[in-house]
C-alpha positions as CSV (number, residue, x, y, z in Angstrom):
1,M,4.4,12.7,17.1
2,Y,2.6,11.6,13.9
3,R,5.9,10.7,12.3
4,E,7.1,8.8,15.4
5,T,3.9,6.7,15.4
6,N,3.6,6.1,11.7
7,R,7.2,4.9,11.3
8,H,6.3,1.7,13.2
9,F,3.8,0.7,10.4
10,K,6.3,0.9,7.5
11,F,6.5,-2.7,6.2
12,D,7.2,-4.1,2.8
13,W,3.7,-4.1,1.5
14,I,4.6,-5.7,-1.8
15,S,5.6,-8.9,0.0
16,I,2.5,-8.6,2.2
17,I,0.1,-8.2,-0.8
18,I,1.7,-11.2,-2.6
19,F,1.3,-13.2,0.6
20,M,-2.4,-12.2,0.8
21,L,-3.0,-13.1,-2.9
22,L,-1.4,-16.6,-2.4
23,V,-3.3,-17.3,0.8
24,G,-6.6,-16.1,-0.7
25,F,-6.3,-17.9,-4.0
26,G,-5.1,-21.0,-2.2
27,W,-8.2,-21.0,-0.1
28,L,-10.5,-20.8,-3.2
29,N,-8.7,-23.9,-4.6
30,I,-8.9,-25.7,-1.2
31,L,-12.7,-25.0,-1.3
32,S,-12.9,-26.4,-4.8
33,A,-10.9,-29.5,-3.9
34,S,-12.7,-30.3,-0.6
35,H,-16.4,-29.2,-0.9
36,V,-19.0,-31.9,-1.0
37,G,-22.3,-31.7,-2.9
38,E,-23.7,-29.3,-5.4
39,T,-24.1,-26.4,-3.0
40,V,-21.3,-24.8,-1.0
41,D,-21.6,-23.8,2.7
42,Y,-18.7,-21.4,2.9
43,F,-18.7,-21.5,6.7
44,N,-18.9,-25.3,7.1
45,F,-16.1,-25.7,9.6
46,S,-16.3,-29.5,9.5
47,Q,-14.8,-29.4,6.0
48,P,-11.1,-28.6,5.1
49,Y,-12.0,-25.3,3.5
50,G,-13.9,-24.2,6.6
51,K,-11.0,-25.3,8.9
52,Q,-8.6,-23.4,6.6
53,L,-10.7,-20.2,7.2
54,I,-10.1,-20.6,10.9
55,F,-6.4,-21.2,10.3
56,I,-6.3,-18.0,8.2
57,F,-8.0,-16.0,10.9
58,L,-5.5,-17.2,13.5
59,T,-2.7,-16.4,11.0
60,I,-3.8,-12.7,11.1
61,L,-3.4,-12.7,14.8
62,L,0.0,-14.4,14.4
63,I,1.1,-11.8,12.0
64,I,0.1,-9.0,14.4
65,L,2.1,-10.7,17.1
66,I,5.2,-11.2,15.0
67,L,5.2,-7.6,13.8
68,S,4.6,-6.2,17.3
69,I,7.7,-7.9,18.7
70,D,10.9,-5.9,18.6
71,S,13.1,-7.1,15.7
72,K,16.1,-7.5,18.0
73,F,14.2,-10.2,19.9
74,Y,14.6,-12.6,16.9
75,E,18.4,-12.2,16.8
76,R,18.9,-12.1,20.6
77,F,16.9,-15.3,21.3
78,S,17.6,-17.2,18.1
79,G,19.6,-19.8,20.0
80,V,16.8,-20.3,22.5
81,I,14.2,-20.6,19.8
82,Y,16.4,-23.2,18.0
83,I,16.8,-25.3,21.1
84,I,13.1,-25.3,21.9
85,S,12.3,-26.3,18.3
86,M,14.8,-29.2,18.4
87,L,13.3,-30.4,21.7
88,S,9.9,-30.3,20.1
89,L,11.2,-32.7,17.4
90,V,12.8,-35.0,20.0
91,G,9.5,-35.0,21.9
92,L,7.8,-36.6,18.9
93,F,9.6,-39.9,19.7
94,I,7.8,-39.9,23.1
95,A,4.4,-38.3,22.4
96,G,4.2,-38.1,18.6
97,K,1.2,-39.2,16.6
98,N,1.7,-41.4,13.6
99,V,0.0,-40.2,10.4
100,N,0.5,-42.0,7.1
101,G,3.6,-43.8,8.4
102,A,5.3,-40.7,9.7
103,T,5.5,-39.8,13.4
104,S,5.6,-36.1,12.8
105,W,2.6,-34.7,14.6
106,Y,1.4,-33.8,18.1
107,G,-2.2,-34.5,18.7
108,I,-3.8,-31.5,20.4
109,G,-7.5,-32.0,21.0
110,G,-9.1,-32.5,17.6
111,M,-6.2,-31.1,15.6
112,T,-2.6,-31.9,14.9
113,L,0.6,-29.8,15.0
114,Q,3.7,-30.6,12.9
115,P,6.8,-29.2,14.6
116,S,9.1,-30.0,11.6
117,E,7.4,-27.1,9.8
118,F,8.2,-24.6,12.5
119,A,11.8,-26.0,12.7
120,K,12.6,-24.4,9.4
121,A,12.2,-20.9,10.8
122,A,14.0,-21.8,14.0
123,T,17.0,-23.2,12.0
124,S,17.0,-20.1,9.7
125,L,17.3,-17.9,12.8
126,A,20.1,-20.1,14.2
127,I,22.0,-20.1,11.0
128,A,21.6,-16.3,10.6
129,K,22.9,-15.8,14.2
130,F,25.9,-18.1,13.7
131,L,27.0,-16.7,10.3
132,S,26.6,-13.1,11.5
133,D,29.0,-13.7,14.4
134,L,32.2,-11.7,13.9
135,Q,34.2,-14.9,14.8
136,T,32.5,-17.0,12.1
137,D,34.3,-17.5,8.7
138,L,32.9,-20.1,6.3
139,K,36.3,-20.4,4.7
140,N,37.4,-22.0,8.0
141,F,36.8,-25.7,8.1
142,K,35.7,-25.7,11.8
143,D,33.1,-23.1,11.1
144,Q,31.9,-25.1,8.1
145,V,31.4,-28.1,10.4
146,K,29.5,-26.1,12.9
147,A,27.2,-24.7,10.2
148,F,26.5,-28.2,8.8
149,I,25.8,-29.5,12.3
150,I,23.1,-26.8,12.9
151,I,21.2,-28.0,9.8
152,A,22.0,-31.6,10.2
153,I,20.4,-31.9,13.7
154,P,16.8,-31.1,12.5
155,A,17.3,-33.0,9.3
156,I,18.4,-36.2,11.1
157,L,15.6,-36.0,13.6
158,I,13.0,-35.5,10.8
159,I,14.4,-38.5,8.8
160,L,14.1,-40.7,12.0
161,Q,10.4,-39.7,12.0
162,N,10.1,-41.2,8.5
163,D,9.5,-37.8,6.9
164,T,12.4,-37.7,4.3
165,G,10.7,-35.1,2.2
166,S,10.7,-32.5,4.9
167,A,14.3,-33.3,5.8
168,L,15.5,-32.6,2.2
169,V,14.5,-28.9,2.7
170,Y,17.6,-28.4,4.8
171,A,19.8,-29.0,1.8
172,T,18.7,-25.6,0.6
173,F,20.9,-23.9,3.3
174,F,23.9,-24.7,1.1
175,F,22.8,-21.8,-1.1
176,V,22.8,-19.5,1.9
177,F,26.3,-20.8,2.9
178,Y,27.5,-20.2,-0.7
179,R,26.3,-16.6,-0.6
180,E,28.1,-16.1,2.7
181,G,31.5,-17.4,1.5
182,L,31.4,-21.2,1.5
183,P,34.2,-22.4,-0.9
184,K,33.0,-23.2,-4.4
185,I,34.4,-26.7,-4.1
186,Y,31.3,-27.8,-2.1
187,L,29.0,-26.7,-5.0
188,I,31.2,-28.6,-7.4
189,I,31.1,-31.7,-5.2
190,A,27.3,-31.5,-4.9
191,T,26.9,-31.2,-8.7
192,L,29.2,-34.2,-9.3
193,L,27.3,-36.3,-6.7
194,A,23.9,-35.5,-8.4
195,F,25.3,-36.3,-11.9
196,I,27.0,-39.5,-10.8
197,S,23.9,-40.7,-8.9
198,I,21.4,-40.0,-11.7
199,G,23.8,-41.1,-14.4
200,S,24.7,-44.4,-12.7
201,L,21.1,-45.4,-12.3
202,K,20.0,-44.3,-15.7
203,F,22.9,-45.2,-17.9
204,G,24.9,-47.7,-15.8
205,D,28.1,-47.4,-13.7
206,I,30.6,-48.0,-16.5
207,T,29.2,-45.4,-18.9
208,T,28.9,-42.9,-16.2
209,S,32.5,-43.6,-15.0
210,I,33.8,-43.1,-18.5
211,I,31.9,-39.8,-19.0
212,I,33.0,-38.4,-15.6
213,T,36.6,-39.4,-16.3
214,L,36.6,-37.5,-19.6
215,V,35.0,-34.5,-18.0
216,I,37.5,-34.2,-15.2
217,L,40.5,-34.8,-17.4
218,G,39.1,-32.2,-19.8
219,Y,38.7,-29.7,-16.9
220,H,42.3,-30.5,-15.8
221,F,44.0,-30.0,-19.1
222,T,42.0,-26.9,-20.2
223,R,42.8,-24.8,-17.0
224,R,45.6,-22.3,-17.2
225,K,46.6,-23.0,-13.6
226,K,46.4,-26.8,-13.6
227,P,45.8,-28.6,-10.2
228,A,48.2,-31.3,-9.2
229,F,47.7,-34.3,-11.4
230,I,47.6,-36.7,-8.4
231,K,44.6,-34.8,-7.1
232,T,42.9,-35.1,-10.4
233,I,43.6,-38.9,-10.5
234,L,42.3,-39.3,-6.9
235,T,39.1,-37.3,-7.8
236,I,38.5,-39.6,-10.8
237,L,39.0,-42.7,-8.6
238,A,36.6,-41.4,-6.0
239,C,34.0,-40.7,-8.6
240,I,34.4,-44.2,-10.2
241,I,34.0,-45.8,-6.7
242,L,30.9,-43.8,-6.0
243,S,29.5,-44.6,-9.4
244,F,29.8,-48.3,-8.8
245,G,28.4,-47.9,-5.2
246,V,25.2,-46.0,-6.2
247,E,23.3,-49.1,-7.3
248,F,24.2,-50.8,-4.0
249,L,23.0,-47.8,-2.0
250,Y,19.9,-47.6,-4.1
251,D,19.0,-51.3,-3.5
252,N,19.9,-51.5,0.2
253,M,19.3,-48.0,1.7
254,L,16.1,-46.8,0.2
255,Q,12.6,-48.0,1.0
256,A,10.5,-49.7,-1.6
257,H,8.2,-46.7,-2.3
258,Q,11.2,-44.4,-2.6
259,K,12.9,-46.7,-5.2
260,D,9.7,-47.0,-7.1
261,R,9.3,-43.2,-7.3
262,I,12.9,-42.7,-8.5
263,S,12.5,-45.6,-11.0
264,L,9.4,-44.0,-12.5
265,W,11.1,-40.6,-12.7
266,L,14.2,-41.9,-14.5
267,R,12.1,-44.4,-16.6
268,L,14.1,-47.3,-15.2
269,E,11.2,-49.8,-15.2
270,N,10.5,-51.6,-18.5
271,D,8.3,-54.4,-17.3
272,P,4.8,-53.6,-18.7
273,D,3.0,-55.6,-16.0
274,K,4.9,-53.9,-13.1
275,L,4.3,-50.5,-14.8
276,A,0.6,-51.3,-14.9
277,D,0.6,-52.1,-11.2
278,M,2.4,-48.9,-10.5
279,R,-0.2,-46.9,-12.4
280,R,-2.9,-48.3,-10.1
281,D,-0.8,-47.8,-7.0
282,I,1.9,-45.1,-6.5
283,L,1.4,-43.5,-9.9
284,Y,-2.4,-43.0,-9.4
285,N,-2.2,-39.6,-7.8
286,L,0.4,-38.4,-10.4
287,Y,-1.6,-39.6,-13.4
288,E,-4.9,-38.1,-12.1
289,S,-3.1,-34.9,-11.3
290,E,-1.6,-34.7,-14.8
291,K,-5.0,-35.4,-16.4
292,A,-6.6,-32.7,-14.2
293,I,-4.0,-30.1,-15.2
294,S,-4.1,-30.9,-18.9
295,S,-7.9,-30.9,-19.0
296,G,-7.9,-27.2,-17.9
297,G,-6.7,-25.9,-21.3
298,I,-5.8,-22.2,-21.5
299,T,-8.4,-20.6,-19.3
300,G,-9.7,-23.6,-17.3
301,K,-13.2,-25.0,-16.7
302,G,-14.1,-22.3,-14.1
303,F,-14.3,-22.1,-10.4
304,L,-16.1,-25.1,-8.8
305,Q,-16.5,-26.5,-12.4
306,G,-13.5,-28.9,-12.5
307,T,-15.0,-32.4,-13.1
308,R,-11.9,-34.3,-11.9
309,T,-11.6,-32.0,-8.9
310,T,-15.2,-32.2,-7.8
311,G,-15.2,-35.9,-8.6
312,K,-12.4,-36.4,-6.2
313,F,-10.2,-38.2,-8.7
314,V,-7.0,-37.0,-7.1
315,P,-6.8,-38.2,-3.5
316,E,-5.9,-35.5,-0.9
317,Q,-6.0,-32.9,-3.7
318,H,-6.4,-30.0,-1.2
319,T,-3.0,-30.7,0.3
320,D,0.2,-31.6,-1.7
321,Y,-1.7,-31.8,-5.0
322,I,-3.5,-28.5,-4.8
323,F,-1.8,-27.2,-7.9
324,S,-3.7,-29.7,-10.0
325,T,-6.9,-27.9,-9.0
326,V,-5.4,-24.6,-10.3
327,G,-4.6,-26.3,-13.6
328,E,-8.1,-27.7,-14.1
329,E,-10.3,-24.9,-13.0
330,W,-8.1,-21.9,-13.8
331,G,-6.2,-23.4,-16.7
332,F,-2.7,-22.4,-18.0
333,A,-3.5,-18.7,-17.2
334,G,-4.2,-19.6,-13.5
335,T,-1.0,-21.7,-13.2
336,V,1.1,-18.9,-14.7
337,F,-0.5,-16.5,-12.3
338,V,0.5,-18.7,-9.3
339,V,4.0,-19.2,-10.6
340,V,4.4,-15.5,-11.3
341,L,3.3,-14.7,-7.7
342,F,5.9,-17.0,-6.2
343,V,8.7,-15.8,-8.5
344,L,7.8,-12.2,-7.6
345,L,7.8,-13.0,-3.9
346,L,11.2,-14.8,-4.2
347,L,12.8,-12.0,-6.1
348,R,11.4,-9.4,-3.7
349,I,12.9,-11.3,-0.7
350,L,16.3,-11.6,-2.4
351,H,16.2,-7.9,-3.3
352,L,15.3,-6.9,0.2
353,A,18.0,-9.3,1.6
354,E,20.7,-7.5,-0.3
355,L,19.5,-4.2,1.0
356,Q,19.9,-5.2,4.6
357,K,22.5,-3.4,6.7
358,S,22.7,-6.3,9.2
359,Q,24.3,-9.6,8.1
360,F,21.9,-11.4,10.4
361,S,18.9,-10.0,8.4
362,R,20.5,-10.7,5.1
363,V,21.3,-14.3,6.0
364,Y,17.8,-14.9,7.3
365,G,16.3,-13.4,4.2
366,Y,18.3,-15.7,2.0
367,S,17.2,-18.6,4.2
368,V,13.6,-17.7,3.7
369,A,14.0,-17.4,-0.1
370,S,15.8,-20.7,-0.3
371,I,13.2,-22.6,1.7
372,L,10.3,-21.1,-0.2
373,F,12.0,-21.8,-3.5
374,F,12.6,-25.4,-2.6
375,H,9.0,-26.0,-1.6
376,F,7.7,-24.2,-4.7
377,M,9.9,-25.9,-7.2
378,I,9.5,-29.4,-5.7
379,N,5.8,-29.3,-5.2
380,I,4.9,-28.0,-8.6
381,G,7.5,-30.2,-10.3
382,M,6.1,-33.2,-8.4
383,V,2.5,-32.5,-9.4
384,M,3.5,-32.2,-13.0
385,G,5.6,-35.3,-13.0
386,L,8.9,-33.5,-13.6
387,I,10.6,-34.8,-10.4
388,P,10.0,-37.7,-8.1
389,T,7.0,-37.5,-5.7
390,I,8.1,-35.8,-2.5
391,G,5.4,-35.1,0.0
392,I,5.8,-31.4,0.8
393,P,3.2,-28.6,0.7
394,L,2.9,-25.6,-1.6
395,P,3.7,-22.6,0.7
396,F,0.6,-20.5,1.7
397,F,-1.5,-22.5,-0.7
398,S,-1.9,-26.1,0.6
399,Y,-4.4,-27.0,3.3
400,G,-3.1,-27.2,6.8
401,G,-2.6,-25.0,9.9
402,S,1.0,-26.1,10.7
403,G,2.2,-25.3,7.2
404,L,0.4,-22.0,6.9
405,W,1.5,-20.8,10.3
406,A,5.1,-22.0,9.8
407,F,5.5,-20.3,6.4
408,T,3.9,-17.2,7.8
409,I,6.3,-17.1,10.7
410,L,9.2,-17.6,8.3
411,L,8.2,-14.8,6.0
412,F,6.9,-12.2,8.5
413,I,10.0,-12.4,10.8
414,F,11.9,-11.3,7.7
415,I,9.4,-8.5,7.0
416,K,9.8,-7.4,10.6
417,L,13.6,-7.5,10.3
418,D,13.3,-5.5,7.0
419,S,11.1,-2.9,8.7
420,N,13.9,-2.2,11.1
421,R,15.9,-1.1,8.0
422,I,13.0,0.9,6.6
423,N,12.3,2.7,9.8
424,E,15.8,3.8,10.5
425,W,16.2,7.6,10.4
């Protein structure tokens, strides 16, 4: 009887402990970034750090609920969960609340709920269900199209809400597809597109066309089994056309603030007057964030001692720019600690995913790892100025109930699925 009861509590405690460390350390930094005055009232629920405490308490109840549900439920009802999630995204066009130019929230009493955050877990379940079907083969073009449609629907709905950053997350499912048998050609095409797009903007279309032509010809003539020469020529022509079309798409498809962010990232702007205006406008957050991080040194200024953090130099520092608080108050040591925690969590999820006996659980595990990695890489890279500014939160760390609950659901569904493997006799 003891063994029968105890087996239901065997979960991967390594992942759970890392999760707890990230949430706890995140709350400390939210407290630093959002408290007002010299003294701190830890239970002031009118402040972001007080509200986050409520969110964390509700998260505990959410975890208990997720772990108490039979693991087969998530596979059996994955399609229903996905449909409900997509309907919640569609409903935003009718009853959505506009915040900072994006219609991505429902207003519920005095709080807001962002369904696009929860759609990531729903899409992960749907993808896992589809790819684990015995009839699905990602080497088959029809199945590739179906898989792409599953991730395209939420991405398009989110883009229409003017929340491009959240929509970009769905590109990470290509890593999952690749693991499950998607032909390598798609990865090659994606790499070429990225190189051509960045190269054309940075170095010009002619230079990029010449480089890409030489690379493709070199690849053709160095292979033992050479592809048909006509295919190589058509590939080169397609790349050249794309290279000359990038500037047109950049000028006519992107919004002004998106072009400015890419221009700053690639150092395309040379006008000193315009650069000065950008530093006072869209670059303000980034420059203040970089100053906060660099001022922390090796060990940081200490908890609640960050002058730039307590002085509110970085707007909305407790949300997307929370990592700058870590850099200032905890220094290089603190930032390494956070990075190591995320890396350990990602490696643990990938390790557990490979141990799964069910393809559904494995695919879902890879989806979780891919989404968390994208958020982690983009958020920290953005705060440090390594990539263009994209407004997405740092998982388990940034302020917000929707983000915390959505990432918790995403992770703990996998922990529940993994427990099914652990508890098998």
